C-alpha positions, -999 to +999 in steps of 0.1 A: +558-163+085+590-170+102+618-188+084+651-199+101+686-206+089+720-214+111+751-195+113+773-224+128+754-230+162+736-198+161+699-199+148+688-168+132+647-161+128+638-143+096+605-124+093+596-107+059+578-074+064+566-045+043+595-024+054+624-007+036+654-015+056+667-047+071+669-049+111+688-071+131+680-078+168+693-100+196+670-106+225+675-114+261+679-135+281+697-161+260+703-139+228+679-151+204+685-135+169+659-122+148+662-103+116+632-084+100+637-079+062+619-062+034+596-085+013+617-084-018+650-095-001+658-131-008+673-153+019+708-154+003+710-118+009+699-119+043+723-146+051+754-127+038+741-096+058+739-118+089+775-131+084+788-097+083+772-090+116+782-123+131+810-105+156+782-083+168+760-107+174+782-130+195+794-099+215+756-090+221+747-125+232+778-125+255+766-094+272+730-108+278+739-141+291+763-122+316+737-095+327+724-096+362+687-103+367+665-094+397+650-122+417+612-126+413+595-099+433+572-113+458+560-078+473+570-087+508+580-063+535+615-050+533+618-064+497+642-040+476+625-018+449+640+008+431+630+046+418+654+066+398+682+041+407+677+049+447+668+016+466+637+016+489+627-011+512+589-021+507+564-018+534+529-032+530+501-012+548+465-028+545+438-003+545+401-003+534+407+024+507+418+025+472+455+015+468+481+040+468+522+042+469+540+066+490+579+073+493+590+079+530+626+085+537+640+049+525+609+030+525+583+026+496+549+021+512+524+002+494+490+005+508+464-019+498+431-035+507+433-068+528+436-099+508+450-082+479+467-107+455+505-108+446+492-100+407+473-071+420+501-057+440+524-060+410+497-042+388+493-013+413+533-009+412+535-012+376+510+018+372+527+040+398+560+034+379+542+042+346+529+075+361+566+084+375+579+082+341+549+101+324+554+129+348+591+135+338+590+126+301+575+157+288+601+180+298+628+160+286+611+158+253+606+194+251+644+200+259+656+177+234+633+181+206+644+218+206+682+209+208+680+182+181+655+199+158+630+172+157+594+168+168+578+136+184+545+123+172+533+107+202+552+092+234+541+059+248+550+046+280+546+009+287+560-023+296+584-036+271+601-072+274+631-067+251+640-031+246+643+000+266+626+020+239+617+020+203+612+047+176+589+047+145+607+067+120+576+070+097+550+080+122+575+099+148+561+081+176+586+068+204+580+040+231+598+040+266+599+010+288+582+015+322+613-001+339+632+032+331+616+048+361+637+022+383+670+033+367+691+064+374+677+096+356+707+100+333+697+064+316+663+077+308+676+108+293+701+086+274+673+064+259+650+097+250+681+111+230+687+074+214+653+073+201+650+111+191+682+105+172+663+075+152+640+104+139+669+118+123+685+084+114+666+051+114+694+027+115+725+024+137+749+032+111+778+056+113+756+088+109+736+076+138+767+073+158+779+108+148+745+123+160+749+106+192+784+119+197+771+153+188+741+157+210+753+134+241+791+130+240+787+106+272+763+084+255+783+053+256+791+058+293+753+060+301+746+030+277+770+007+297+757+020+328+721+008+320+735-024+305+753-031+338+722-026+359+700-057+371+671-062+347+635-073+355+631-111+361+610-125+334+597-159+324+607-155+288+588-175+261+586-169+225 
């Protein structure tokens, strides 16, 4: 069950869960605030926690509201699409065969059956992006597991609406957003290191920051680079 309180003009949603630590999230596009708290924690304690984070909340909301967003994809010829940060112009080719995607020079060729719907074109490209990501992630995991002395349980690649990645400290599983295949490779590597660091430290405390500085000294640069890039257009609803 979701309860809510206000910090001035900021509404904060609170969800009680069977968890050990309190978690604060600010979601795009408008900066909705949500706190996941342990079942035992009372609302006054949660409110005090939120007050101590008010500056950070406002900062995150400002960033989210200023972030550029892609225009809706229509899957038409010469529409811009991206892979690993490089821009390609979409070219639609109809064929009476299974759909496929091919990169050729600066073109992303989408071969589809005649009368394929826009929704199906979207599904085909999403599946293709997922495969691009799944091809490169194992080598990254192997590299950073060795360097950081951790071991991932399972890695899931999926569409994620509000995060670039996530980590379950208890199970050791991590999840990566399919859209990372559209961003420069160093952005993907930063997210991998970020999630693996959560296997060592589940929260974003000072120890987590020290770990990131130790393993990836330029992590803040990559984080800023990722946050500056346009993000997927979504019809957001909660």
